[in-house]
N, C-alpha and C positions, 0 to 999 in steps of 0.2 A: 708746536709748529709755528714758525714765524714767517709771515708774508711781508715782503718788502719790495721796494722799487716797482710798485704797481703803476703802470701806465695804461691809459685808455685812449684809444683813437676812435673818435666818432666818425661814422660815415653817413651819407644820405641813406635813410632807412630803405631797406629792401625787404618787404614783408615785415617780419618781426625783428630782423637783424639790424642792430643799431650801431655796432662797432666791434672792435677787437681789443682784447686786453693782453698785457704781458706782465709777468711778475717773477720775483725770485722767491724760492721756497727754502727756508732755513739757511739763507745765505750761501747755498751750495748748488741749487738747481734752478736754471732759467726755464720758465714755461712761457711760450709765445703763441700768438695767433689763436687765442681762445675766443671763439665767437660769442658775442653777447647779444641775447635776444630779449626783447621786452614783451612779455605776454600781455594779453588783454586785461588781466586782473592787476597789472602794475608790477608783477613780480619779474625778476630777472631769471633767465635760464641760460645755461652755458652749453656750448658745443665745442668739444675738444677736437684737435686736428686728427684727420684721417687721411689715408692715401689709398687711391684706387689702383689695384693691380688687376687688370682685366675686368672681370665681373665681381671681384672680391674687394671689399673695403677693409682696410687694416687700420686699427687705432694706433696712432703714433705714440700718444700717451693719454692717460686719464686717471683720475683718482680711483683708488681701489676700495675705498669705503665711503660711506655716506658722511661721516664726520669731516673728512678731508674735503670732500666736494662742497659741503655746506660752508666750511671756513673760507674756501676760495670764493664761492658765490657771494657770501656776505661782504668780503673785502671789496670785491668788484662792484657790488651794489652800492656800497658806501662811497666809492670813488665816483660812480655815475651820479649819485645824489649830490656829492660835493661839487661836481661840474654843472649841476642844475640841468641835466639832460632829460630828466623825467618830464618836466614841464614842457620842454620843447617837443618831445616825442608824442605826448598824449593829445 
């Protein structure tokens, strides 16, 4: 699996939310609006887009296995580190 074209847009922190990531997976699939949260232990967690239909929340997309989620999380975490956002948020 190849993750490319990774972009991170920082926002003024709201709770643990520090920004949103967009990326291309295997050069064929664009994934956008991934919420990036900074947990109190310094780890990054991700929130994949959902849509509310009445009382029901429907996942727009999300990884189907832990290996894929971890690869995406690690790539985003490295991008956040590269932008030196950890020091600004802590």
